[in-house]
C-alpha positions as CSV (number, residue, x, y, z in Angstrom):
1,M,159.2,28.2,83.6
2,G,162.5,28.8,85.3
3,F,162.1,29.7,88.9
4,R,165.3,28.7,90.7
5,A,165.4,28.0,94.4
6,G,168.0,30.8,94.9
7,A,165.8,33.3,93.0
8,F,163.3,33.5,95.8
9,R,163.5,36.2,98.4
10,K,161.5,36.7,101.6
11,S,159.0,39.5,101.7
12,S,160.0,42.5,103.9
13,R,156.5,42.1,105.5
14,S,157.2,38.6,106.7
15,D,157.6,37.6,110.3
16,V,161.2,38.2,111.4
17,N,161.0,35.1,113.7
18,G,160.8,32.7,110.9
19,G,157.1,32.1,111.1
20,D,154.7,33.5,108.5
21,C,157.0,34.0,105.5
22,V,156.0,34.7,101.9
23,E,158.8,34.5,99.2
24,V,158.7,35.9,95.7
25,A,160.8,35.3,92.6
26,F,160.7,37.2,89.4
27,H,161.0,35.9,85.8
28,P,160.5,38.0,82.7
29,G,156.8,38.9,82.7
30,L,156.0,36.6,85.7
31,V,156.1,36.6,89.5
32,A,156.0,33.4,91.6
33,V,154.9,33.4,95.2
34,R,155.4,30.6,97.7
35,D,155.3,29.8,101.4
36,S,158.8,29.6,102.8
37,K,157.8,26.8,105.2
38,C,157.1,24.6,102.1
39,P,159.7,25.6,99.5
40,G,159.0,22.4,97.6
41,G,155.3,23.0,97.7
42,G,153.2,24.7,95.1
43,L,153.7,28.1,93.6
44,V,151.2,30.8,92.7
45,V,152.4,32.3,89.5
46,L,151.0,35.6,88.3
47,A,151.6,37.7,85.2
48,A,153.6,40.8,86.1
49,G,150.5,43.0,85.6
50,G,148.4,40.8,87.9
51,W,151.1,41.1,90.6
52,A,151.1,44.9,90.2
53,A,147.3,45.0,90.4
54,M,147.3,42.8,93.5
55,L,149.9,45.0,95.3
56,A,148.0,48.1,94.4
57,S,144.8,46.6,95.8
58,L,146.5,45.6,99.0
59,S,148.1,49.0,99.5
60,E,144.7,50.6,99.4
61,R,143.5,48.7,102.5
């Protein structure tokens, strides 16, 4: 799986003061999510359909 460090971008909903930041990277058919405070830490990798379903679920709240 090829998620390069430079491929990650910060969520527009993240804290502008550098606190709570979620970053995402896209790879064909996959989306990786990580905590910007731990860029070398673990990733949550979702299929693109799972990512879309999660976002739809969150936007309903």
